C-alpha positions in Angstrom: 271.6 85.9 45.2 269.9 83.1 43.4 268.9 80.1 45.6 269.1 76.7 44.0 266.4 74.1 44.1 268.7 71.8 46.0 269.4 74.5 48.7 265.6 74.9 49.1 265.3 71.2 49.6 268.1 71.2 52.2 266.4 74.0 54.1 263.1 72.1 54.1 264.8 69.0 55.4 266.5 71.0 58.1 263.2 72.5 59.3 261.6 69.0 59.3 264.1 67.9 61.9 262.3 70.2 64.3 258.8 69.0 63.7 256.9 66.2 65.5 255.7 63.2 63.5 252.5 61.2 64.0 252.5 58.8 61.1 254.2 55.6 59.8 255.8 53.4 62.5 255.8 56.6 64.5 258.9 58.7 65.1 260.6 56.1 67.4 259.8 53.2 65.2 261.3 54.7 62.1 264.2 56.1 64.1 265.0 52.6 65.3 264.9 51.0 61.8 267.3 53.6 60.4 269.6 53.6 63.5 270.0 49.8 63.3 270.7 50.1 59.6 273.3 52.8 60.0 275.0 51.6 63.2 278.3 51.1 61.4 278.8 54.8 61.2 279.3 55.0 65.0 283.0 54.1 64.6 284.0 57.0 62.3 281.3 59.4 61.3 278.5 59.7 63.9 278.7 59.6 67.6 275.9 57.6 69.1 275.4 57.5 72.9 274.9 53.7 73.0 278.2 52.9 71.2 278.9 49.7 73.1 279.9 46.2 72.0 276.5 45.2 70.9 276.7 47.4 67.8 277.7 45.6 64.7 278.7 47.1 61.3 276.0 46.8 58.8 276.6 49.4 56.1 279.6 48.9 53.8 282.2 51.7 53.6 280.8 52.6 50.2 277.2 52.7 51.4 278.2 54.7 54.5 279.9 57.2 52.3 277.0 57.5 49.9 274.5 58.0 52.8 276.7 60.6 54.3 277.0 62.4 51.0 273.3 62.4 50.2 272.1 63.6 53.7 271.8 67.3 54.3 274.4 68.8 56.6 271.7 69.5 59.2 271.3 65.8 59.7 274.8 65.4 61.1 275.4 62.3 59.0 272.5 60.6 60.9 270.0 59.0 58.7 267.8 58.2 61.6 267.1 61.9 62.3 265.3 62.1 58.9 263.8 58.7 58.8 260.3 60.1 59.3 260.6 62.8 56.7 258.4 61.0 54.3 255.5 61.3 56.7 255.9 65.0 57.0 255.8 65.6 53.2 252.6 63.7 52.6 250.8 67.0 52.9 253.0 68.7 50.4 253.6 65.7 48.1 250.0 64.5 48.1 250.8 62.0 45.4 253.0 60.1 48.0 250.2 59.2 50.4 249.3 56.0 48.6 252.9 54.8 48.7 252.9 54.2 52.4 250.6 51.2 52.5 249.1 48.2 50.7 245.4 47.4 50.9 244.5 43.7 50.6 241.1 42.0 50.4 239.5 41.5 53.8 240.3 38.3 55.6 242.2 36.6 52.6 245.5 37.2 54.4 247.4 37.2 51.1 249.1 39.8 49.0 249.3 39.8 45.2 251.1 42.6 43.3 248.8 42.6 40.3 245.6 42.5 42.5 246.6 44.8 45.3 249.4 47.2 44.3 247.3 50.2 43.2 246.1 53.5 44.5 242.5 54.7 44.9 242.2 55.5 41.2 243.3 52.0 40.2 246.7 53.1 39.0 249.0 50.0 39.3 252.3 50.2 41.0 251.3 52.9 43.4 251.7 51.1 46.7 254.4 50.3 49.2 256.0 47.6 47.2 256.0 49.7 44.0 257.5 52.6 45.9 260.3 50.5 47.4 261.2 49.3 43.9 261.0 52.8 42.4 263.3 54.5 44.9 265.7 51.6 44.8 265.9 52.0 41.0 266.4 55.8 41.4 269.3 55.3 43.8 271.0 52.9 41.5 271.8 55.9 39.3 274.0 57.3 42.1 277.1 55.9 40.4 276.4 58.1 37.4 275.3 61.4 38.9 275.7 63.3 35.7 273.1 61.1 34.1 270.7 61.0 37.0 267.4 62.9 36.6 266.3 62.1 40.2 266.6 63.9 43.5 268.7 61.2 45.2 268.5 62.8 48.7 264.7 62.4 48.6 265.0 58.9 47.1 267.2 57.8 50.0 264.7 59.2 52.6 261.7 57.7 50.9 263.3 54.3 50.5 264.5 54.3 54.2 261.1 55.2 55.4 259.2 52.8 53.2 261.3 49.8 54.2 260.3 50.7 57.7 256.6 51.0 56.8 256.5 47.6 55.1 257.7 46.0 58.3 254.7 47.4 60.3 252.1 44.7 59.8 249.1 47.0 59.4 250.7 48.9 56.5 249.8 45.7 54.6 246.3 45.4 56.0 242.6 45.1 55.0 241.0 47.4 52.6 237.7 48.0 54.6 239.4 49.2 57.7 242.4 50.9 56.0 244.9 48.8 57.8 243.3 49.2 61.2 242.8 53.0 60.9 239.0 52.8 61.3 239.0 50.2 64.2 238.4 52.2 67.4 240.0 50.6 70.5 241.1 51.6 73.9 244.8 51.3 74.6 244.4 50.6 78.3 242.3 53.7 79.2 243.1 55.9 76.3 241.1 56.0 73.1 243.1 55.0 70.0 242.8 53.1 66.7 244.4 49.7 66.1 246.8 51.2 63.5 248.1 53.8 65.9 248.5 51.1 68.6 251.0 49.4 66.2 252.6 52.6 65.0 253.1 54.3 68.3 251.3 53.1 71.4 253.1 49.8 71.9 256.5 51.3 71.3 255.9 54.2 73.7 254.5 51.8 76.4 257.6 49.6 76.0 259.9 52.6 76.4 258.0 53.8 79.5 258.0 50.4 81.2 261.3 48.9 80.3 263.7 51.6 79.0 263.2 54.7 81.2 261.4 56.4 78.3 264.6 56.1 76.3 264.3 55.0 72.6 268.1 54.3 72.5 267.8 51.9 75.4 265.2 50.0 73.4 267.4 50.1 70.3 270.3 48.6 72.2 268.1 45.8 73.5 266.9 45.0 69.9 270.5 45.1 68.7 271.5 42.6 71.4 268.8 40.3 70.1 270.1 40.7 66.6 273.6 39.7 67.6 272.5 37.0 70.0 269.1 35.4 69.9 268.4 36.1 66.2 272.0 35.9 64.9 271.2 32.6 63.0 268.4 34.3 61.1 270.1 37.5 60.0 271.6 36.1 56.8 268.1 34.9 55.7 266.6 38.3 56.5 269.2 40.0 54.3 268.9 37.7 51.4 267.2 38.7 48.1 266.8 36.7 44.9 269.3 36.5 42.1 269.9 40.0 40.6 267.5 41.6 43.0 268.6 44.7 44.9 265.5 44.8 47.1 262.8 42.3 47.8 259.6 43.8 49.0 257.6 40.7 48.2 257.4 37.3 46.7 255.2 38.6 43.9 258.4 40.0 42.2 258.3 39.2 38.5 261.6 37.4 38.9 259.8 34.7 40.9 258.0 33.7 37.7 261.3 32.8 36.0 261.7 29.8 38.3 265.4 30.6 38.7 267.5 27.8 40.3 268.4 28.2 44.0 265.9 31.1 44.4 263.2 30.2 46.9 259.9 32.0 47.5 261.2 33.1 50.9 263.7 35.5 49.2 260.8 37.9 48.3 258.9 38.4 51.4 258.4 41.7 53.1 254.8 42.5 52.2 253.6 38.9 52.5 255.2 38.7 55.9 253.3 41.8 56.8 249.8 40.6 55.9 250.4 37.3 57.6 251.5 39.1 60.8 248.5 41.4 60.5 246.1 38.5 60.2 247.6 36.2 62.9 248.9 38.8 65.4 247.7 42.4 64.9 244.0 41.8 64.0 243.6 38.7 66.0 241.0 38.9 68.8 240.4 42.6 68.2 237.0 44.0 67.5 235.5 47.5 67.5 235.8 49.1 70.9 238.1 46.4 72.3 240.2 47.3 75.3 243.8 46.3 74.6 245.8 45.9 77.8 248.6 43.7 79.1 247.3 40.5 77.5 247.6 42.2 74.0 250.6 44.3 74.7 252.9 41.6 76.1 251.9 39.0 73.6 252.5 41.3 70.6 255.6 43.2 71.8 258.0 40.4 70.6 256.6 40.9 67.0 257.2 44.7 67.3 260.9 44.0 68.2 261.3 41.4 65.5 259.9 43.6 62.7 261.9 46.6 63.8 265.0 44.5 63.7 264.2 43.0 60.3 263.5 46.4 58.9 266.9 47.8 60.1 268.9 44.8 58.9 267.1 44.7 55.5 267.5 48.5 55.0 271.2 48.1 55.5 271.4 45.2 53.2 269.5 47.1 50.5 271.7 50.1 50.8 274.8 47.9 50.6 273.5 46.3 47.4 272.7 49.7 45.9 276.0 51.5 46.8 278.4 48.6 46.9 
């Protein structure tokens, strides 16, 4: 019996559900972003253990249906279960590695698309912002499947992952240290690197101390902040400029048109990232620093905020794509 290419992809995705992930935000960070984005499915498609009153619908009915249709059956309609897929396939899709980050000039604390969005060979557009725009454009062909030349399941998984990545400050970091990957530190008594501290160590420590090692307890706490403490900010988080489906940064070409009622703040993700990297993640950290409670407790609120923004913005982007 002939096996289709799509069946092979689904089998590969199924197997990836069983594998550990060590990249990106880390498993729990990406899981959190996608779970917050997809929480509307708790009512009719996916049973989540923390289905209490703090959960608010974020995906439209059309977006929920599209996500469900594009996910493989093995995911059980749960986007979060495959939100780290893009990290697994970096070793098979070598071309995708450059799409997970943006390198900016050391200490300038600014991001410019024309200057910074390129890979090691200098090819422009091959960076995190370029990837978000590319996979958004691919998913816009969902309404005309007969005309689509793209693998929309992979496009959904890449986009969901990359919107998470752009909200981890050190994915828009300095060129010389590769976003903190070459800065050796001690996380309390354990050896680590600064990038991994932000990807994984702080989230795991928060779960151990405050949530009984339960990622879903942390997600519920973040969701409570979204619906309470941050409720007056959510509309601004969701907003993109006129005719923009996604807004990974203020360097969008539409900004140059000076459209009325479109402010710089509507294109922001990557610029937010490098500013947070400079003022929070890199601040007071040197080679062989020991990062303990002083660092952890002062930076943890930024972790929660960026995870929340990532989830809300992923949902808003999917709603604009699918209606």
